[in-house]
PLY file of the C-alpha trace (Angstrom):
ply
format ascii 1.0
element vertex 557
property float x
property float y
property float z
element edge 556
property int vertex1
property int vertex2
end_header
23.83 6.64 28.88
24.78 5.35 25.41
22.46 6.22 22.58
20.22 3.47 21.31
21.33 2.15 17.94
18.81 2.26 15.14
18.08 -1.04 13.52
18.82 -1.59 9.86
16.07 -0.59 7.45
15.19 -3.14 4.79
14.84 -1.91 1.22
11.31 -1.55 -0.22
10.17 -4.21 -2.64
7.30 -4.88 -5.02
4.80 -7.45 -3.78
4.52 -10.32 -6.25
1.42 -10.67 -8.38
-1.12 -13.36 -7.42
0.06 -16.83 -8.38
-3.43 -18.00 -9.31
-7.15 -17.36 -9.28
-10.13 -18.91 -7.51
-13.81 -18.34 -8.27
-16.99 -19.78 -6.78
-20.55 -20.48 -7.84
-23.46 -22.07 -6.02
-24.73 -25.56 -6.80
-28.51 -25.63 -6.47
-28.67 -29.38 -6.08
-31.81 -31.47 -6.25
-33.06 -33.97 -3.66
-31.37 -36.84 -5.51
-28.08 -34.93 -5.71
-28.19 -34.31 -1.95
-28.15 -38.08 -1.42
-25.39 -38.89 -3.92
-22.89 -36.15 -3.11
-22.50 -37.01 0.62
-21.90 -40.66 -0.28
-19.13 -39.71 -2.70
-17.55 -37.22 -0.29
-17.65 -39.65 2.64
-16.09 -42.50 0.65
-13.30 -40.34 -0.77
-12.77 -38.74 2.65
-12.13 -42.11 4.28
-9.54 -42.94 1.60
-7.90 -39.53 2.04
-7.62 -39.93 5.83
-6.05 -43.37 5.54
-3.53 -42.10 2.99
-2.68 -39.10 5.17
-2.05 -41.38 8.16
0.26 -43.51 6.01
2.10 -40.40 4.80
2.64 -39.18 8.37
4.10 -42.57 9.34
6.65 -42.31 6.51
8.07 -39.12 8.06
10.07 -36.20 6.72
11.87 -37.76 3.78
12.84 -36.67 0.30
10.16 -36.60 -2.39
11.45 -39.76 -4.06
11.07 -41.70 -0.81
7.44 -40.79 -0.03
6.17 -43.99 -1.70
3.54 -42.05 -3.60
3.35 -44.51 -6.50
2.45 -47.60 -4.40
0.06 -45.53 -2.28
-1.66 -44.33 -5.44
-2.01 -47.88 -6.76
-3.64 -48.98 -3.51
-6.13 -46.09 -3.66
-7.01 -46.62 -7.32
-8.80 -49.88 -6.57
-11.29 -48.06 -4.33
-11.70 -44.89 -6.39
-10.06 -44.12 -9.74
-6.61 -43.23 -10.97
-7.30 -39.49 -11.04
-9.04 -39.45 -7.65
-6.06 -41.36 -6.21
-3.63 -38.83 -7.67
-5.55 -35.93 -6.12
-5.66 -37.66 -2.73
-1.92 -38.39 -2.60
-1.09 -34.87 -3.71
-3.38 -33.38 -1.05
-1.82 -35.61 1.63
1.66 -34.38 0.73
0.55 -30.72 0.80
-1.15 -31.19 4.17
1.92 -32.89 5.61
4.31 -30.14 4.47
1.96 -27.44 5.75
1.81 -29.10 9.17
5.60 -29.24 9.37
5.82 -25.53 8.56
3.29 -24.82 11.31
5.46 -26.76 13.78
8.52 -24.74 12.82
6.52 -21.50 13.23
5.32 -22.65 16.66
8.89 -23.43 17.66
9.98 -19.93 16.66
7.11 -18.35 18.60
7.83 -20.37 21.75
11.54 -19.57 21.54
10.79 -15.84 21.38
8.44 -16.00 24.34
10.91 -17.98 26.48
13.74 -15.59 25.64
11.66 -12.54 26.56
10.59 -14.00 29.92
14.10 -15.16 30.84
15.50 -11.70 30.12
13.05 -10.16 32.57
13.64 -12.90 35.13
17.34 -12.04 35.10
16.55 -8.48 36.27
15.72 -7.77 39.97
12.11 -7.19 40.96
11.07 -3.57 40.47
14.43 -2.62 38.93
16.16 -2.60 35.60
19.18 -4.34 34.19
20.23 -2.29 31.24
17.14 -1.72 29.12
15.28 -4.76 30.53
12.75 -4.09 33.27
12.26 -6.70 35.96
8.86 -7.86 37.16
6.93 -5.68 39.56
6.89 -8.01 42.58
7.80 -11.51 43.71
4.33 -12.92 43.04
4.44 -11.91 39.38
7.99 -13.19 39.11
6.97 -16.57 40.55
4.08 -16.83 38.12
6.41 -16.11 35.19
8.83 -18.76 36.42
6.03 -21.31 36.23
4.97 -19.94 32.86
8.44 -20.37 31.36
8.56 -23.99 32.52
5.25 -24.68 30.74
6.57 -23.05 27.57
9.78 -25.07 27.71
7.77 -28.29 28.04
5.70 -27.32 24.98
8.88 -26.44 23.08
10.39 -29.83 23.89
7.31 -31.62 22.51
7.37 -29.49 19.36
11.06 -30.14 18.79
10.53 -33.86 19.25
7.73 -33.89 16.64
9.93 -31.95 14.22
12.85 -34.33 14.69
10.58 -37.36 14.22
8.78 -35.75 11.28
5.36 -36.63 12.70
3.09 -33.57 13.04
-0.30 -33.81 14.71
-3.05 -33.39 12.10
-6.79 -33.39 12.84
-8.83 -33.85 9.67
-11.85 -31.63 10.15
-10.11 -29.15 12.43
-8.85 -29.31 16.00
-11.25 -26.57 17.08
-14.29 -28.47 15.85
-13.01 -31.67 17.48
-12.59 -29.80 20.78
-16.15 -28.44 20.50
-17.47 -32.02 20.72
-16.68 -31.98 24.45
-18.10 -28.46 24.96
-21.34 -28.47 22.98
-23.07 -26.01 25.32
-20.30 -23.44 24.95
-20.31 -23.91 21.17
-24.11 -23.59 21.01
-24.49 -26.87 19.13
-26.50 -30.02 19.62
-24.93 -33.40 19.05
-26.65 -33.82 15.68
-25.55 -30.37 14.54
-21.98 -31.04 15.57
-22.02 -34.41 13.80
-23.24 -32.79 10.58
-20.47 -30.19 10.72
-17.86 -32.82 11.54
-18.85 -35.12 8.68
-18.98 -32.30 6.13
-15.52 -31.05 7.18
-14.02 -34.51 6.60
-15.39 -35.05 3.09
-12.96 -35.01 0.17
-14.11 -33.36 -3.05
-10.95 -32.07 -4.77
-10.23 -32.87 -8.44
-6.91 -31.68 -9.86
-6.94 -30.21 -13.34
-5.24 -31.83 -16.31
-4.19 -30.03 -19.48
-5.46 -31.87 -22.53
-8.44 -33.37 -20.69
-11.94 -32.35 -21.81
-12.52 -28.80 -20.55
-9.37 -28.97 -18.39
-10.56 -31.60 -15.91
-11.69 -35.17 -16.47
-12.74 -36.00 -12.89
-15.12 -33.04 -12.44
-16.16 -31.51 -15.75
-18.09 -28.27 -16.29
-19.39 -27.65 -19.81
-18.65 -24.03 -20.87
-21.88 -23.64 -22.89
-24.54 -25.43 -20.86
-22.89 -25.26 -17.43
-23.61 -28.95 -16.79
-21.52 -30.56 -14.04
-20.50 -34.23 -14.22
-18.45 -36.21 -11.69
-16.53 -39.47 -12.06
-17.89 -41.82 -9.37
-15.52 -44.00 -7.32
-15.54 -47.68 -8.24
-17.79 -48.86 -5.35
-20.41 -46.20 -6.25
-20.58 -46.76 -10.01
-24.09 -48.15 -9.67
-25.30 -44.57 -8.99
-24.12 -43.35 -12.41
-26.65 -41.61 -14.66
-24.19 -40.74 -17.47
-21.81 -42.83 -19.64
-18.46 -44.18 -18.35
-19.42 -44.26 -14.70
-20.18 -40.56 -14.37
-22.90 -38.77 -12.43
-24.49 -35.63 -13.83
-25.94 -33.11 -11.40
-29.39 -31.72 -12.05
-28.11 -28.14 -11.58
-25.79 -25.95 -13.64
-23.17 -23.30 -12.87
-22.25 -20.08 -14.65
-19.21 -18.55 -12.82
-20.20 -14.92 -13.35
-17.07 -13.58 -11.64
-14.03 -13.69 -13.97
-15.98 -15.84 -16.36
-13.95 -14.80 -19.39
-10.71 -16.05 -17.83
-12.36 -19.35 -16.94
-13.75 -19.73 -20.46
-10.32 -19.06 -21.98
-8.98 -22.08 -20.11
-11.80 -24.59 -20.45
-12.31 -23.92 -24.16
-8.61 -24.64 -24.79
-8.60 -27.70 -22.48
-6.17 -26.07 -20.04
-5.99 -27.43 -16.48
-8.63 -26.16 -14.03
-9.03 -27.54 -10.51
-12.50 -27.96 -8.97
-13.54 -28.27 -5.32
-17.03 -29.09 -4.06
-17.91 -27.96 -0.52
-20.97 -27.89 1.69
-21.82 -24.99 4.01
-23.67 -26.56 6.92
-24.86 -23.28 8.44
-26.49 -22.13 5.19
-27.34 -25.56 3.83
-25.74 -24.72 0.47
-23.39 -26.53 -1.91
-20.63 -24.62 -3.73
-18.27 -25.36 -6.61
-14.87 -23.61 -6.65
-12.70 -23.36 -9.76
-9.01 -22.46 -9.44
-6.01 -22.28 -11.73
-2.43 -21.05 -11.69
-1.34 -17.81 -13.33
1.88 -17.16 -15.27
4.68 -15.31 -13.50
4.63 -11.58 -14.28
7.53 -9.18 -13.66
6.24 -6.01 -11.97
8.09 -2.66 -11.86
10.47 -2.12 -8.94
10.32 0.90 -6.59
13.39 2.39 -8.32
11.73 2.17 -11.73
8.55 3.79 -10.41
10.53 6.67 -8.89
12.61 7.14 -12.05
9.49 7.25 -14.23
7.94 9.88 -11.93
4.99 7.74 -10.87
2.82 8.66 -7.91
2.10 6.31 -5.03
-0.78 6.20 -2.57
0.88 5.50 0.79
-1.33 3.81 3.38
-0.99 3.37 7.12
-3.06 0.41 8.35
-4.77 0.84 11.73
-7.30 -1.09 13.78
-10.33 0.94 12.64
-9.26 3.01 9.63
-6.80 3.49 6.77
-4.79 6.72 6.68
-3.66 7.52 3.12
-1.66 10.25 1.40
-0.79 10.73 -2.28
3.00 11.03 -2.77
4.84 12.19 -5.87
8.17 10.75 -7.02
10.11 13.46 -5.16
8.65 12.35 -1.83
6.26 15.27 -1.44
2.62 14.95 -0.29
0.07 15.93 -2.93
-3.23 17.35 -1.74
-4.83 16.62 1.58
-4.55 13.35 3.52
-7.44 10.89 3.40
-9.11 8.64 5.99
-11.03 5.48 5.09
-12.86 4.05 8.13
-13.87 0.41 8.48
-15.33 -1.77 11.21
-13.91 -5.25 11.78
-16.37 -6.42 14.40
-19.01 -9.09 13.98
-19.02 -12.39 12.05
-16.14 -13.38 9.77
-18.15 -12.91 6.58
-19.07 -9.34 7.53
-15.51 -8.48 8.55
-14.17 -9.74 5.24
-16.79 -7.80 3.29
-15.99 -4.57 5.12
-12.28 -5.06 4.54
-12.91 -5.59 0.83
-15.04 -2.43 0.71
-12.25 -0.42 2.34
-9.68 -1.78 -0.12
-12.01 -0.92 -3.02
-12.26 2.68 -1.77
-8.47 2.73 -1.48
-7.99 1.55 -5.06
-10.56 4.04 -6.39
-8.73 6.82 -4.56
-5.40 5.76 -6.10
-6.81 5.71 -9.62
-8.56 9.05 -9.12
-5.16 10.65 -8.34
-3.32 8.88 -11.19
-1.22 6.69 -8.89
0.66 3.74 -10.32
0.71 1.81 -7.07
-0.01 1.61 -3.35
2.67 1.66 -0.64
2.04 -0.26 2.60
4.05 -1.43 5.58
5.35 -4.99 5.59
3.66 -5.81 8.89
3.43 -9.24 10.45
3.21 -8.76 14.24
4.63 -12.29 14.70
7.09 -11.20 17.37
4.52 -8.91 19.01
2.00 -11.73 19.34
4.50 -14.18 20.86
6.09 -11.72 23.32
3.18 -9.30 23.74
2.69 -9.95 27.46
6.28 -9.03 28.17
6.90 -6.09 25.84
3.55 -4.51 25.02
2.63 -3.32 28.51
0.89 -4.87 31.47
-2.39 -4.34 33.26
-5.61 -3.16 31.66
-3.90 -0.69 29.35
-1.40 -3.26 28.09
-4.15 -5.82 27.54
-6.18 -3.33 25.51
-3.16 -2.50 23.39
-2.37 -6.18 22.78
-5.95 -6.79 21.69
-5.71 -3.86 19.30
-2.53 -5.25 17.76
-4.02 -8.74 17.48
-7.15 -7.32 15.83
-5.31 -5.64 12.93
-5.72 -7.97 9.91
-2.22 -7.54 8.50
-1.95 -10.76 6.48
-5.52 -10.71 5.19
-5.23 -7.03 4.24
-1.98 -7.64 2.35
-3.33 -10.63 0.43
-6.65 -8.96 -0.40
-4.89 -5.76 -1.50
-2.37 -7.65 -3.62
-5.02 -9.45 -5.65
-7.51 -6.60 -5.96
-4.86 -4.01 -6.87
-3.28 -6.25 -9.48
-6.56 -6.71 -11.32
-7.05 -2.94 -11.35
-3.61 -2.30 -12.88
-1.83 -1.18 -9.69
1.30 -2.48 -8.01
1.82 -2.85 -4.26
5.07 -1.66 -2.66
5.95 -3.03 0.80
8.32 -1.05 3.03
10.01 -1.66 6.36
7.70 -0.40 9.17
10.56 0.73 11.44
10.14 4.26 12.86
7.47 5.32 10.35
5.02 6.49 13.04
7.68 8.13 15.20
9.55 9.99 12.48
6.38 10.74 10.57
4.87 12.52 13.58
8.15 14.28 14.35
8.92 15.60 10.89
5.67 15.64 8.86
2.64 16.12 11.07
3.09 19.88 11.51
3.87 20.62 7.83
0.88 18.54 6.75
-1.41 20.43 9.11
-0.14 23.75 7.76
-1.17 23.00 4.19
-4.68 21.61 4.84
-7.72 22.50 6.88
-8.61 18.88 7.81
-7.36 17.41 11.06
-4.03 15.63 10.55
-3.19 12.71 12.85
0.06 10.88 13.46
-1.28 8.12 11.21
-1.45 10.53 8.28
2.11 11.61 9.05
3.12 7.95 9.15
1.63 7.46 5.70
3.90 10.24 4.41
6.89 8.43 5.90
5.76 5.21 4.24
5.45 6.93 0.86
8.89 8.52 1.13
10.45 5.18 2.02
8.69 3.53 -0.91
10.24 6.17 -3.19
13.60 5.47 -1.49
13.89 8.89 0.12
14.87 9.66 3.68
12.08 10.01 6.22
13.59 12.95 8.06
13.24 16.49 6.78
16.32 18.27 5.50
17.75 20.78 8.04
17.41 24.41 7.07
13.95 24.03 5.49
11.30 26.37 6.86
8.60 24.76 8.95
6.16 27.48 7.92
5.74 29.28 4.64
7.86 32.44 4.31
4.81 34.67 3.78
3.32 33.40 7.07
6.33 34.44 9.18
7.34 37.85 10.46
11.03 37.23 9.86
12.97 36.56 6.73
12.81 33.08 5.17
15.74 30.75 5.75
18.06 29.98 2.90
17.73 33.45 1.28
20.79 35.28 0.06
21.94 38.49 1.71
21.57 41.83 -0.13
24.21 42.37 -2.75
27.12 44.50 -1.45
27.75 48.01 -2.83
30.82 50.15 -2.92
29.65 52.48 -0.16
28.12 49.91 2.21
29.78 47.05 4.04
28.52 43.52 3.55
26.02 42.73 6.30
26.51 39.69 8.47
24.26 36.69 7.88
21.07 36.86 9.94
18.93 34.18 11.54
15.32 33.53 10.63
13.97 35.55 13.53
16.11 38.66 12.97
14.16 41.85 12.12
14.45 43.18 8.62
14.64 46.87 7.93
14.66 46.77 4.15
11.81 47.29 1.77
11.53 43.69 0.55
10.39 41.22 3.19
8.80 38.47 1.06
10.31 36.70 -1.93
8.42 36.17 -5.12
6.70 32.81 -5.64
9.41 31.69 -8.03
12.12 32.39 -5.43
10.48 30.74 -2.42
11.60 27.41 -1.03
9.11 24.59 -1.48
7.42 23.28 1.62
8.35 19.64 0.98
11.68 19.47 -0.92
13.35 16.27 -2.04
16.82 15.17 -1.00
18.68 16.95 -3.80
20.61 20.09 -2.90
18.78 22.97 -4.58
20.91 25.79 -3.16
22.94 26.15 -6.38
24.90 29.41 -6.49
23.05 30.78 -3.45
25.04 28.74 -0.94
25.88 30.69 2.22
29.54 31.02 3.09
30.90 28.27 5.39
32.05 31.01 7.72
28.50 31.42 8.89
27.70 29.62 12.15
23.96 29.69 11.58
22.87 26.02 11.51
19.64 26.84 9.71
21.40 28.59 6.82
24.28 26.22 6.11
22.77 25.20 2.76
23.99 21.57 3.01
21.88 18.45 2.72
22.28 15.87 5.48
0 1
1 2
2 3
3 4
4 5
5 6
6 7
7 8
8 9
9 10
10 11
11 12
12 13
13 14
14 15
15 16
16 17
17 18
18 19
19 20
20 21
21 22
22 23
23 24
24 25
25 26
26 27
27 28
28 29
29 30
30 31
31 32
32 33
33 34
34 35
35 36
36 37
37 38
38 39
39 40
40 41
41 42
42 43
43 44
44 45
45 46
46 47
47 48
48 49
49 50
50 51
51 52
52 53
53 54
54 55
55 56
56 57
57 58
58 59
59 60
60 61
61 62
62 63
63 64
64 65
65 66
66 67
67 68
68 69
69 70
70 71
71 72
72 73
73 74
74 75
75 76
76 77
77 78
78 79
79 80
80 81
81 82
82 83
83 84
84 85
85 86
86 87
87 88
88 89
89 90
90 91
91 92
92 93
93 94
94 95
95 96
96 97
97 98
98 99
99 100
100 101
101 102
102 103
103 104
104 105
105 106
106 107
107 108
108 109
109 110
110 111
111 112
112 113
113 114
114 115
115 116
116 117
117 118
118 119
119 120
120 121
121 122
122 123
123 124
124 125
125 126
126 127
127 128
128 129
129 130
130 131
131 132
132 133
133 134
134 135
135 136
136 137
137 138
138 139
139 140
140 141
141 142
142 143
143 144
144 145
145 146
146 147
147 148
148 149
149 150
150 151
151 152
152 153
153 154
154 155
155 156
156 157
157 158
158 159
159 160
160 161
161 162
162 163
163 164
164 165
165 166
166 167
167 168
168 169
169 170
170 171
171 172
172 173
173 174
174 175
175 176
176 177
177 178
178 179
179 180
180 181
181 182
182 183
183 184
184 185
185 186
186 187
187 188
188 189
189 190
190 191
191 192
192 193
193 194
194 195
195 196
196 197
197 198
198 199
199 200
200 201
201 202
202 203
203 204
204 205
205 206
206 207
207 208
208 209
209 210
210 211
211 212
212 213
213 214
214 215
215 216
216 217
217 218
218 219
219 220
220 221
221 222
222 223
223 224
224 225
225 226
226 227
227 228
228 229
229 230
230 231
231 232
232 233
233 234
234 235
235 236
236 237
237 238
238 239
239 240
240 241
241 242
242 243
243 244
244 245
245 246
246 247
247 248
248 249
249 250
250 251
251 252
252 253
253 254
254 255
255 256
256 257
257 258
258 259
259 260
260 261
261 262
262 263
263 264
264 265
265 266
266 267
267 268
268 269
269 270
270 271
271 272
272 273
273 274
274 275
275 276
276 277
277 278
278 279
279 280
280 281
281 282
282 283
283 284
284 285
285 286
286 287
287 288
288 289
289 290
290 291
291 292
292 293
293 294
294 295
295 296
296 297
297 298
298 299
299 300
300 301
301 302
302 303
303 304
304 305
305 306
306 307
307 308
308 309
309 310
310 311
311 312
312 313
313 314
314 315
315 316
316 317
317 318
318 319
319 320
320 321
321 322
322 323
323 324
324 325
325 326
326 327
327 328
328 329
329 330
330 331
331 332
332 333
333 334
334 335
335 336
336 337
337 338
338 339
339 340
340 341
341 342
342 343
343 344
344 345
345 346
346 347
347 348
348 349
349 350
350 351
351 352
352 353
353 354
354 355
355 356
356 357
357 358
358 359
359 360
360 361
361 362
362 363
363 364
364 365
365 366
366 367
367 368
368 369
369 370
370 371
371 372
372 373
373 374
374 375
375 376
376 377
377 378
378 379
379 380
380 381
381 382
382 383
383 384
384 385
385 386
386 387
387 388
388 389
389 390
390 391
391 392
392 393
393 394
394 395
395 396
396 397
397 398
398 399
399 400
400 401
401 402
402 403
403 404
404 405
405 406
406 407
407 408
408 409
409 410
410 411
411 412
412 413
413 414
414 415
415 416
416 417
417 418
418 419
419 420
420 421
421 422
422 423
423 424
424 425
425 426
426 427
427 428
428 429
429 430
430 431
431 432
432 433
433 434
434 435
435 436
436 437
437 438
438 439
439 440
440 441
441 442
442 443
443 444
444 445
445 446
446 447
447 448
448 449
449 450
450 451
451 452
452 453
453 454
454 455
455 456
456 457
457 458
458 459
459 460
460 461
461 462
462 463
463 464
464 465
465 466
466 467
467 468
468 469
469 470
470 471
471 472
472 473
473 474
474 475
475 476
476 477
477 478
478 479
479 480
480 481
481 482
482 483
483 484
484 485
485 486
486 487
487 488
488 489
489 490
490 491
491 492
492 493
493 494
494 495
495 496
496 497
497 498
498 499
499 500
500 501
501 502
502 503
503 504
504 505
505 506
506 507
507 508
508 509
509 510
510 511
511 512
512 513
513 514
514 515
515 516
516 517
517 518
518 519
519 520
520 521
521 522
522 523
523 524
524 525
525 526
526 527
527 528
528 529
529 530
530 531
531 532
532 533
533 534
534 535
535 536
536 537
537 538
538 539
539 540
540 541
541 542
542 543
543 544
544 545
545 546
546 547
547 548
548 549
549 550
550 551
551 552
552 553
553 554
554 555
555 556
């Protein structure tokens, strides 16, 4: 049978720095504020929904044909010029996001249909090439029905893409579906209505450079923390401040990253504000966000050339396996394990993930690492074709749930932002064969140099670190698996005794050949390192090519 071809390995790359920042503070509103804010949010939300419906009807056209200017003029009469600009901008962003989601759904459906059709082409219980057919006729019949359902869904998605009319539910499709299943959602009708109304409010004010404190629509004073809002035209009678503005009775401080926020508002640089209401907690929040300048980060080649260390990390469902790697691709010290639990509510899962990333960053700085190397995981293909290629039955279902439970995207985004603010870079590598080759080539050597238990995940982290430093994952042939002083035979790669005039030159020996001389162990300066790099270090001690000993050929692969 022909050998399976290895897929191409993508080059490692530096993950871009965060493009912006977002901070939050609580609004401890008064009883009067609790009456005014819902009125403003509901009025602006109705205008935003009508503009979004009009934008969807226009379709997928160029930016100059979206009719944003006339739409903005129509909205200004019921709000203000700046509120209208924020609404039209948000409608365009929502429309483009929905189109991207349709394209992603089309890709996922296409993958699933292709995987099922490949298995349908193989006989039941047999194989056609590397594709295994379904176990019996009943399963095959069920998959035939399944592929027809997927093709019908794909046809609807393609039609929406061609027409440029995505389906958008303001407030969330999941919450809208819960209206018909209140018992399953654990909600009463009044509770659902409160959630639904709060999700459909619009409270987004775009920043404007040159405006007072970076935003004219929602203004936060840097000294007093007072918050004022421009009221829409129909609600100007509720104003308690000059020029149709409403001032909240509470103040905000923005303790997190306050200095960065102050640098912008004191220089009248644009800052966007969003007001939101958490129904479950009964709390109001104010979010401030702004864009960050583009920063050029060092590339993997520059890090390796400068001799910088990397902390390579293998992400798993319940822990992080990490190893410190030097620029030559050698592990430094013992491997590390950072456990975390991603069960429970979303807020707790996110907090535990942040705590694990914080421990990871502290570990990197403690070992003088310049960055963190991770796998560029996505699991998009695995999620769309998991039923066909990730096993069947109870074991396959458990494995698919494990894969689906690994927070790849959230981990990457959290790590990118948190590492950047601690002065570290993030290197992403291709995940192909890291676990397999890591276990094959690095698990045993790692276990030999440490007393802690080494798993295949620790070995995979070594493979990730070597790939981030642009070294090969496989070990060089001819390198001892155990230290020379721990073996009974002579170490590989040693030179033979120097010939004399009265004694013939001995033939080269293998590693397991007995030695009758006096010297059986080399000095520490003459020993081979346990984890060499890819450079040929044999120098003048190269064994003659006439030797047929594969372990002593002295050549790098």
